BAFI-3210 file (N, C-alpha, C; in Angstrom, 3 decimals, decimal comma, padded with zeros to 6 digits):
// residues 81
n [1|2|3|4|5|6|7|8|9|10|11|12|13|14|15|16|17|18|19|20|21|22|23|24|25|26|27|28|29|30|31|32|33|34|35|36|37|38|39|40|41|42|43|44|45|46|47|48|49|50|51|52|53|54|55|56|57|58|59|60|61|62|63|64|65|66|67|68|69|70|71|72|73|74|75|76|77|78|79|80|81]
n.u [007,172|005,833|006,271|003,710|003,680|005,031|005,243|003,340|005,090|004,463|003,401|005,427|007,833|010,579|012,854|012,188|011,920|014,507|016,029|015,047|015,783|018,589|018,964|018,135|020,073|022,333|021,612|021,534|024,175|025,530|024,966|023,678|021,052|018,359|017,611|014,904|013,903|015,798|015,179|012,610|013,166|014,878|013,160|011,460|013,343|013,917|011,500|011,535|013,783|012,903|010,820|012,233|013,763|011,695|010,617|012,827|013,051|010,654|011,086|013,230|012,013|010,508|012,296|013,519|015,446|016,393|016,551|018,172|017,570|017,468|014,775|013,947|013,439|013,114|011,955|013,252|013,422|015,789|019,043|020,658|022,764]
n.v [008,212|005,934|004,000|003,317|000,738|-000,784|-003,556|-004,162|-004,069|-005,845|-007,978|-009,270|-011,860|-013,100|-013,257|-011,612|-009,112|-008,770|-008,709|-006,362|-004,533|-004,715|-003,587|-000,959|-000,134|-000,153|001,899|004,128|004,144|004,750|007,381|008,913|009,647|011,878|014,145|014,106|011,669|009,972|010,120|008,969|006,350|005,513|005,403|003,337|001,323|001,085|000,020|-002,388|-003,604|-003,954|-005,738|-007,965|-008,633|-009,353|-011,579|-013,307|-013,656|-014,941|-017,331|-018,306|-018,861|-021,030|-023,021|-025,852|-027,734|-031,116|-032,892|-035,248|-036,626|-037,608|-038,025|-038,966|-038,363|-035,039|-031,811|-028,528|-024,932|-023,756|-022,509|-019,811|-018,278]
n.w [-011,694|-013,382|-016,303|-018,643|-019,646|-017,845|-015,686|-012,758|-009,678|-007,570|-008,932|-010,152|-010,788|-008,803|-010,405|-012,608|-011,332|-010,270|-012,628|-013,858|-011,888|-012,016|-014,547|-014,048|-012,227|-013,891|-015,695|-013,962|-013,018|-015,358|-015,671|-017,586|-017,617|-017,437|-014,716|-013,584|-014,601|-013,508|-010,792|-010,789|-011,756|-009,770|-007,578|-008,432|-008,524|-005,788|-004,890|-006,297|-005,145|-002,493|-002,992|-004,010|-001,746|-000,003|-001,346|-001,209|001,576|002,095|000,683|002,154|004,602|003,893|003,478|004,994|007,312|007,695|010,662|012,608|015,608|019,125|019,436|017,014|013,503|012,580|011,428|011,086|010,964|008,597|009,313|008,180|008,885]
ca.u [006,375|006,021|005,904|002,425|003,860|005,749|004,467|003,335|006,155|003,928|003,007|006,641|008,584|011,869|013,780|011,802|012,245|015,963|016,497|014,740|016,609|019,938|018,916|018,049|021,398|023,211|021,230|021,944|025,635|025,996|024,830|023,203|019,612|018,029|017,324|013,541|013,796|016,648|014,417|011,533|013,667|015,421|012,011|011,042|014,400|013,738|010,366|011,993|014,689|012,067|010,096|013,196|014,075|010,516|010,535|013,909|012,701|009,592|011,712|014,050|011,133|009,995|013,372|013,705|016,473|016,011|017,429|017,983|017,910|017,029|013,343|013,679|013,693|012,212|012,403|013,295|013,853|017,214|019,761|021,561|023,784]
ca.v [008,210|004,639|003,860|002,619|-000,675|-001,479|-004,504|-003,813|-004,769|-006,954|-009,071|-009,782|-012,939|-012,649|-013,109|-010,424|-007,931|-008,651|-008,296|-004,942|-003,790|-004,658|-002,613|000,368|000,172|000,180|003,227|005,153|004,193|005,378|008,810|009,575|009,805|013,198|014,144|013,662|010,234|009,296|010,027|008,003|004,967|005,191|005,003|001,999|000,424|000,842|-000,899|-003,698|-004,144|-004,417|-006,922|-009,075|-009,018|-010,034|-012,902|-014,127|-013,987|-015,935|-018,597|-018,756|-019,429|-022,305|-024,007|-026,493|-028,763|-032,349|-033,117|-036,542|-036,509|-038,702|-038,232|-039,383|-037,382|-033,890|-030,701|-027,225|-023,909|-023,720|-021,357|-019,397|-017,358]
ca.w [-012,882|-014,013|-017,701|-018,721|-019,982|-016,769|-014,907|-011,329|-008,960|-006,770|-009,835|-010,784|-010,155|-008,280|-011,530|-013,373|-010,531|-010,198|-013,945|-014,047|-010,941|-012,588|-015,634|-013,437|-011,672|-015,025|-016,187|-013,001|-012,986|-016,586|-015,458|-018,787|-017,500|-016,895|-013,278|-013,266|-014,884|-012,521|-009,547|-011,005|-011,821|-008,447|-006,750|-008,874|-008,074|-004,357|-004,771|-006,785|-004,127|-001,379|-003,464|-004,061|-000,364|000,522|-001,970|-000,653|002,963|002,002|000,284|003,280|005,616|003,395|003,479|006,286|007,321|008,371|011,797|013,261|017,021|019,992|019,242|015,647|012,451|012,613|010,604|011,743|010,009|008,294|009,831|007,118|009,416]
c.u [006,622|005,553|004,640|002,589|004,626|004,791|004,477|004,344|005,609|003,464|004,220|007,208|009,888|012,822|013,470|012,223|013,754|016,539|016,240|015,592|018,041|020,008|018,878|019,406|022,358|022,903|021,736|023,467|026,206|025,888|024,312|021,687|019,332|017,517|015,938|013,363|014,652|015,897|013,327|012,059|014,332|014,295|011,518|012,084|014,275|012,577|010,757|012,906|013,891|011,310|011,014|013,534|012,917|010,391|011,614|013,587|011,626|010,161|012,530|013,185|010,575|011,039|013,517|014,844|015,972|017,040|017,115|018,466|017,401|015,552|012,979|014,008|012,642|012,724|012,391|013,735|015,363|017,820|020,817|022,664|025,041]
c.v [006,925|004,667|002,993|001,132|-001,450|-002,374|-004,062|-004,683|-005,984|-008,141|-009,741|-010,981|-012,349|-012,350|-011,873|-009,150|-007,708|-008,172|-006,817|-004,077|-003,660|-003,640|-001,183|000,782|000,571|001,572|004,321|005,277|004,887|006,897|009,584|009,784|011,170|013,068|013,602|012,163|009,436|009,097|008,969|006,573|004,558|004,715|003,616|000,961|000,091|-000,134|-002,303|-004,379|-004,707|-005,688|-008,142|-009,561|-009,790|-011,441|-013,842|-014,566|-015,069|-017,309|-019,178|-019,424|-020,784|-023,416|-024,558|-027,491|-029,961|-032,625|-034,482|-036,409|-037,703|-039,020|-038,684|-038,268|-036,277|-032,855|-029,442|-026,197|-023,936|-022,439|-020,980|-018,471|-018,076]
c.w [-013,663|-015,456|-017,759|-019,006|-018,907|-015,999|-013,449|-010,572|-008,216|-007,620|-010,481|-010,025|-009,618|-009,433|-012,375|-012,632|-010,471|-011,529|-014,201|-013,121|-011,455|-013,726|-015,116|-012,885|-012,790|-015,570|-015,256|-012,945|-014,221|-016,496|-016,650|-018,778|-016,883|-015,459|-012,940|-013,498|-013,899|-011,214|-009,669|-011,030|-010,518|-007,534|-007,143|-008,436|-006,595|-004,121|-005,223|-005,769|-002,951|-001,761|-003,498|-002,654|000,257|-000,039|-001,429|000,774|002,987|001,641|001,431|004,340|005,202|003,441|004,895|006,189|008,116|009,450|012,396|014,700|017,789|019,788|017,838|014,666|012,541|011,619|011,442|010,713|009,810|008,848|008,798|007,613|009,805]
res [m|a|d|a|k|e|k|p|v|d|k|m|s|f|e|e|a|l|g|e|l|e|g|i|v|k|q|l|e|a|g|e|v|e|l|e|k|s|i|a|i|y|e|r|g|a|a|l|k|a|h|c|e|s|r|l|k|s|a|e|l|k|v|e|q|i|v|q|g|a|g|g|v|t|t|e|p|a|n|f|e]
***
C-alpha cells in the first residue's frame, strides 16, 4: 500500500532509491511499525533494492577500461571481480 505522495520507484535516481531504502531499513529495525505497514514498506524496500541493483549493473556495463596491447589501444568491459 504505497503512500500517494511516494515517487514511483522506476522514476527515482539511484541516490533517491538508496536513501529511501535506508529509511525503510531503519524503520523495520526499530520494530515500532505495525504489521500491515511493515509488510507494505518491506515490499517497497524490495522494489527499491531491485531498482538500485539494476542501476548499479547498468553503470557497471558503461564503465570500460583502456587496454594497451599489441594491436594498439582498445577498450573492454571492466572486470570488477
